[in-house]
C-alpha positions as CSV (number, residue, x, y, z in Angstrom):
1,X,-56.8,32.9,-21.1
2,X,-58.6,29.6,-20.7
3,X,-56.4,28.7,-17.8
4,X,-57.3,32.0,-16.1
5,X,-61.0,31.3,-16.5
6,X,-60.6,27.8,-14.9
7,X,-58.7,29.4,-12.0
8,X,-61.5,32.0,-11.7
9,X,-64.2,29.3,-11.5
10,X,-62.2,27.3,-9.0
11,X,-61.8,30.5,-6.9
12,X,-65.6,30.9,-6.9
13,X,-65.9,27.5,-5.4
14,X,-63.9,28.5,-2.3
15,X,-67.0,29.3,-0.4
16,X,-65.2,29.3,3.0
17,X,-63.5,32.6,2.1
18,X,-65.2,35.9,3.0
19,X,-66.5,38.1,0.3
20,X,-63.7,40.7,0.7
21,X,-61.0,38.0,0.3
22,X,-62.7,36.5,-2.7
23,X,-62.8,39.9,-4.4
24,X,-59.1,40.5,-3.8
25,X,-58.2,37.1,-5.1
26,X,-60.4,37.4,-8.2
27,X,-59.1,40.9,-8.9
28,X,-55.5,39.6,-8.6
29,X,-56.2,36.7,-11.0
30,X,-57.9,39.0,-13.5
31,X,-54.9,41.4,-13.5
32,X,-52.4,38.5,-13.9
33,X,-54.4,36.9,-16.7
34,X,-54.7,40.3,-18.5
35,X,-50.9,40.8,-18.3
36,X,-50.1,37.3,-19.4
37,X,-52.6,37.4,-22.2
38,X,-51.4,40.8,-23.4
39,X,-47.8,39.6,-23.5
40,X,-48.7,36.4,-25.3
41,X,-50.7,38.3,-28.0
42,X,-48.2,41.1,-28.2
43,X,-46.0,39.3,-30.8
44,X,-46.8,36.9,-33.6
45,X,-44.7,34.8,-36.0
46,X,-46.1,35.1,-39.5
47,X,-45.4,33.4,-42.7
48,X,-46.8,33.7,-46.3
49,X,-50.5,33.1,-46.9
50,X,-49.9,31.3,-50.3
51,X,-47.5,28.5,-51.0
52,X,-43.9,29.4,-52.0
53,X,-43.1,28.2,-55.5
54,X,-39.5,27.2,-56.2
55,X,-37.7,26.0,-59.3
56,X,-35.3,23.0,-59.0
57,X,-31.7,24.0,-59.1
58,X,-32.4,27.6,-58.1
59,X,-32.5,29.4,-54.7
60,X,-35.6,30.3,-52.8
61,X,-36.5,32.4,-49.7
62,X,-38.9,30.9,-47.1
63,X,-40.4,34.0,-45.5
64,X,-40.8,34.2,-41.7
65,X,-40.9,37.2,-39.4
66,X,-42.2,38.5,-36.1
67,X,-45.0,41.1,-36.0
68,X,-44.6,43.8,-34.8
69,X,-40.9,43.8,-35.7
70,X,-38.6,43.2,-32.7
71,X,-35.0,42.1,-32.3
72,X,-34.9,38.3,-32.2
73,X,-31.1,38.0,-32.1
74,X,-31.3,36.6,-28.5
75,X,-34.1,34.2,-29.3
76,X,-34.2,30.6,-30.6
77,X,-35.1,30.2,-34.3
78,X,-35.8,26.7,-35.6
79,X,-36.9,25.6,-39.0
80,X,-38.1,22.0,-39.3
81,X,-40.4,19.8,-41.4
82,X,-43.2,18.1,-39.4
83,X,-43.6,15.4,-42.1
84,X,-40.1,14.0,-41.8
85,X,-38.6,11.8,-39.1
86,X,-35.3,13.7,-39.0
87,X,-37.0,17.0,-39.3
88,X,-34.4,19.7,-38.5
89,X,-33.8,22.0,-41.4
90,X,-32.0,24.8,-39.6
91,X,-31.3,25.9,-36.0
92,X,-30.2,29.2,-34.6
93,X,-29.5,29.5,-30.9
94,X,-27.2,31.4,-28.6
95,X,-26.2,33.8,-31.4
96,X,-24.9,31.0,-33.6
97,X,-25.9,28.3,-36.0
98,X,-26.5,24.9,-34.3
99,X,-26.8,22.4,-37.2
100,X,-25.0,19.4,-35.8
101,X,-28.2,17.4,-36.0
102,X,-29.4,18.9,-39.3
103,X,-31.0,16.6,-41.9
104,X,-28.3,15.4,-44.2
105,X,-30.0,16.6,-47.4
106,X,-30.0,20.2,-46.2
107,X,-26.4,20.4,-45.2
108,X,-24.7,23.3,-46.9
109,X,-27.9,24.6,-48.5
110,X,-29.5,26.7,-45.7
111,X,-28.6,30.2,-44.5
112,X,-30.1,32.7,-42.1
113,X,-29.3,36.4,-42.4
114,X,-28.2,37.3,-38.8
115,X,-28.4,41.0,-39.5
116,X,-32.1,40.7,-40.5
117,X,-32.8,39.1,-37.1
118,X,-32.4,42.5,-35.6
119,X,-35.5,43.6,-37.5
120,X,-37.5,40.4,-36.6
121,X,-36.9,38.7,-40.0
122,X,-36.1,35.0,-39.6
123,X,-36.5,34.1,-43.3
124,X,-34.5,31.1,-44.5
125,X,-32.6,30.9,-47.7
126,X,-32.6,27.5,-49.3
127,X,-30.0,27.0,-52.1
128,X,-30.0,24.5,-55.0
129,X,-33.6,23.5,-54.5
130,X,-34.3,19.8,-55.0
131,X,-37.6,18.1,-55.8
132,X,-37.4,16.4,-52.4
133,X,-37.6,19.9,-50.7
134,X,-41.3,20.1,-51.5
135,X,-43.5,20.0,-48.4
136,X,-44.5,21.8,-45.3
137,X,-42.1,23.8,-43.1
138,X,-42.4,25.2,-39.6
139,X,-40.7,28.4,-38.5
140,X,-40.5,28.3,-34.7
141,X,-39.3,31.4,-32.7
142,X,-38.9,31.2,-28.9
143,X,-37.8,33.7,-26.2
144,X,-37.7,33.4,-22.4
145,X,-41.3,34.7,-22.1
146,X,-43.1,33.6,-25.3
147,X,-43.0,31.4,-28.4
148,X,-44.9,31.1,-31.6
149,X,-44.6,29.4,-35.0
150,X,-45.7,29.9,-38.6
151,X,-46.3,27.4,-41.5
152,X,-44.7,27.7,-44.9
153,X,-45.8,25.4,-47.7
154,X,-43.2,24.9,-50.5
155,X,-44.0,23.7,-54.0
156,X,-41.1,22.7,-56.2
157,X,-41.1,22.8,-60.0
158,X,-38.5,21.2,-62.3
159,X,-38.3,22.4,-65.9
160,X,-37.4,19.5,-68.2
161,X,-35.5,19.2,-71.4
162,X,-36.8,20.6,-74.7
163,X,-39.2,18.2,-76.5
164,X,-37.7,16.1,-79.3
165,X,-39.8,15.1,-82.3
166,X,-38.9,11.9,-84.2
167,X,-40.5,10.3,-87.3
168,X,-41.6,6.8,-86.6
169,X,-42.5,6.1,-90.2
170,X,-44.9,6.7,-93.1
171,X,-47.3,4.7,-95.2
172,X,-48.5,4.6,-98.8
173,X,-51.5,6.9,-98.0
174,X,-49.1,9.7,-97.2
175,X,-49.7,9.5,-93.5
176,X,-46.8,10.4,-91.3
177,X,-46.3,9.0,-87.7
178,X,-44.6,11.4,-85.3
179,X,-43.4,10.9,-81.7
180,X,-42.7,13.7,-79.2
181,X,-40.8,13.1,-76.0
182,X,-39.5,15.2,-73.1
183,X,-38.1,14.3,-69.7
184,X,-36.9,15.8,-66.4
185,X,-40.2,17.6,-65.4
186,X,-41.8,17.9,-62.0
187,X,-44.7,17.7,-61.3
188,X,-46.4,16.1,-64.2
189,X,-46.3,18.3,-67.3
190,X,-48.9,18.7,-70.1
191,X,-47.9,17.7,-73.6
192,X,-50.0,18.8,-76.6
193,X,-49.8,18.8,-80.4
194,X,-50.7,21.9,-82.4
195,X,-51.0,22.6,-86.1
196,X,-49.7,25.7,-87.8
197,X,-52.8,27.7,-86.8
198,X,-52.5,26.8,-83.1
199,X,-55.4,24.2,-83.2
200,X,-54.8,21.3,-80.8
201,X,-54.5,17.9,-82.3
202,X,-55.4,14.7,-80.5
203,X,-52.6,12.3,-79.5
204,X,-53.0,8.7,-80.4
205,X,-50.9,7.3,-77.6
206,X,-49.7,8.9,-74.4
207,X,-47.1,7.6,-71.9
208,X,-46.0,9.1,-68.6
209,X,-43.2,7.7,-66.4
210,X,-41.5,8.9,-63.2
211,X,-37.9,8.3,-62.3
212,X,-35.2,10.0,-60.1
213,X,-35.0,13.0,-62.5
214,X,-38.8,13.6,-62.5
215,X,-41.5,12.8,-65.0
216,X,-40.9,11.9,-68.7
217,X,-43.8,12.2,-71.2
218,X,-44.2,10.7,-74.6
219,X,-47.0,11.2,-77.1
220,X,-47.5,10.0,-80.7
221,X,-49.7,11.3,-83.5
222,X,-50.3,10.6,-87.2
223,X,-50.7,13.4,-89.7
224,X,-51.2,13.8,-93.4
225,X,-48.3,14.7,-95.7
226,X,-48.8,18.4,-96.6
227,X,-47.0,21.6,-96.5
228,X,-47.6,22.3,-92.8
229,X,-45.9,22.8,-89.4
230,X,-46.7,20.6,-86.4
231,X,-45.8,21.9,-83.0
232,X,-45.1,19.8,-79.9
233,X,-45.5,21.9,-76.7
234,X,-44.8,20.9,-73.1
235,X,-46.2,23.1,-70.3
236,X,-45.9,23.3,-66.6
237,X,-47.7,26.2,-64.9
238,X,-46.0,29.3,-66.4
239,X,-43.1,27.3,-68.0
240,X,-43.3,26.1,-71.6
241,X,-41.0,24.5,-74.1
242,X,-41.8,23.9,-77.7
243,X,-40.4,22.2,-80.8
244,X,-41.8,22.1,-84.4
245,X,-41.4,20.0,-87.5
246,X,-42.3,20.7,-91.1
247,X,-44.4,17.9,-92.5
248,X,-43.8,18.7,-96.1
249,X,-44.6,16.1,-98.7
250,X,-41.4,17.1,-100.5
251,X,-39.4,16.7,-97.3
252,X,-40.8,13.3,-96.4
253,X,-41.3,11.7,-99.8
254,X,-40.5,8.0,-99.3
255,X,-38.7,7.6,-102.6
256,X,-36.6,10.7,-102.1
257,X,-35.8,9.7,-98.6
258,X,-34.7,6.2,-99.8
259,X,-32.5,7.7,-102.5
260,X,-30.9,10.1,-100.0
261,X,-30.3,7.4,-97.5
262,X,-28.9,5.0,-100.1
263,X,-26.6,7.8,-101.5
264,X,-25.3,8.5,-98.0
265,X,-24.7,4.8,-97.4
266,X,-22.7,4.5,-100.7
267,X,-20.6,7.6,-99.9
268,X,-19.8,6.3,-96.4
269,X,-18.8,2.9,-97.9
270,X,-16.5,4.6,-100.4
271,X,-14.9,6.8,-97.8
272,X,-14.4,3.8,-95.5
273,X,-12.8,1.9,-98.4
274,X,-10.5,4.7,-99.2
275,X,-9.4,5.1,-95.6
276,X,-8.9,1.3,-95.3
277,X,-6.7,1.2,-98.5
278,X,-4.7,4.2,-97.3
279,X,-4.2,2.5,-94.0
280,X,-3.0,-0.8,-95.6
281,X,-0.7,1.0,-97.9
282,X,0.8,3.0,-95.1
283,X,1.3,-0.1,-93.1
284,X,3.0,-1.9,-96.0
285,X,5.3,1.0,-96.6
286,X,6.2,1.1,-92.9
287,X,7.0,-2.6,-92.9
288,X,9.1,-2.3,-96.1
289,X,11.1,0.6,-94.5
290,X,11.7,-1.4,-91.4
291,X,12.9,-4.4,-93.4
292,X,15.2,-2.2,-95.5
293,X,16.7,-0.6,-92.3
294,X,17.2,-4.0,-90.8
295,X,19.0,-5.3,-93.9
296,X,21.2,-2.3,-94.0
297,X,22.2,-2.7,-90.4
298,X,23.0,-6.3,-91.0
299,X,25.2,-5.5,-94.0
300,X,27.0,-2.8,-92.0
301,X,27.6,-5.4,-89.2
302,X,29.0,-8.0,-91.7
303,X,31.3,-5.4,-93.3
304,X,32.6,-4.3,-89.9
305,X,33.1,-7.8,-88.8
306,X,35.0,-8.8,-92.0
307,X,37.3,-5.8,-91.7
308,X,37.9,-6.7,-88.1
309,X,38.9,-10.3,-89.0
310,X,41.1,-9.1,-91.8
311,X,43.0,-6.6,-89.6
312,X,43.5,-9.2,-86.9
313,X,44.9,-11.7,-89.5
314,X,47.2,-9.0,-91.0
315,X,48.6,-8.1,-87.6
316,X,49.1,-11.8,-86.7
317,X,51.0,-12.5,-90.0
318,X,53.1,-9.4,-89.7
319,X,54.2,-10.5,-86.2
320,X,55.1,-13.9,-87.4
321,X,57.2,-12.6,-90.3
322,X,59.1,-10.3,-88.0
């Protein structure tokens, strides 16, 4: 439309033309601009208004369609990421997939429903979502007479492993030190301690690290020995994993724990001794059996050899006597 206005102004500057010729040219330009403008605004590529949330390891659909619905089977459909150097995610052209130059990380994970193209739906299915898939995508559709594109923002979530509570130690004032750790989350999760009534407890130390698997979080807390339950909860948007521990004074009595650990150690030592004695005895019996078999074989050989010599002598003497 802007180009038409520029042409119209330029036409007005042609003062050497007669008024009738100017009217004809202006009318022609207005008609052509109207047709071109109506064609360009007739169809529109639309995507989702809000970001698309995906969970790592699962599949997700990136919506993209033409409004009003038209058949786009004969058109070019390209999905790409403007923030990447090798940006091609998927390409459909000439009624077939053209992914020879597709980004390596997307190979084998993208699919376009060719039947839905007849209804103007060019949504892309992305399988086995990865954390690296997070970002901005462009859906570009082009025909011989027009083209348009839509933007799709993808946000990836990775649900980590269930939190694990360990006991770091306890002191003489019946205070128990607990540590809760969970890993494999993306983006950063929220870890919180709760008592049996759901009241949040303040963590003494917090630690957050990021690696190839995502974020790992670790918090510590000190509580009093009493008959109570302490919950460790890790949250990420609408995902939540939780573990609890019973901080009973009976369960975590230092003397009782020491006795139990000592008893377990003694039992393990006794079992190890029994197994070792059985192994030595078995080995000794096996050696004795081998020695016995070896002696028996040697005796049989000596007996066979003696008989052989005796028979040879007997035959020799018998021949001499005859």
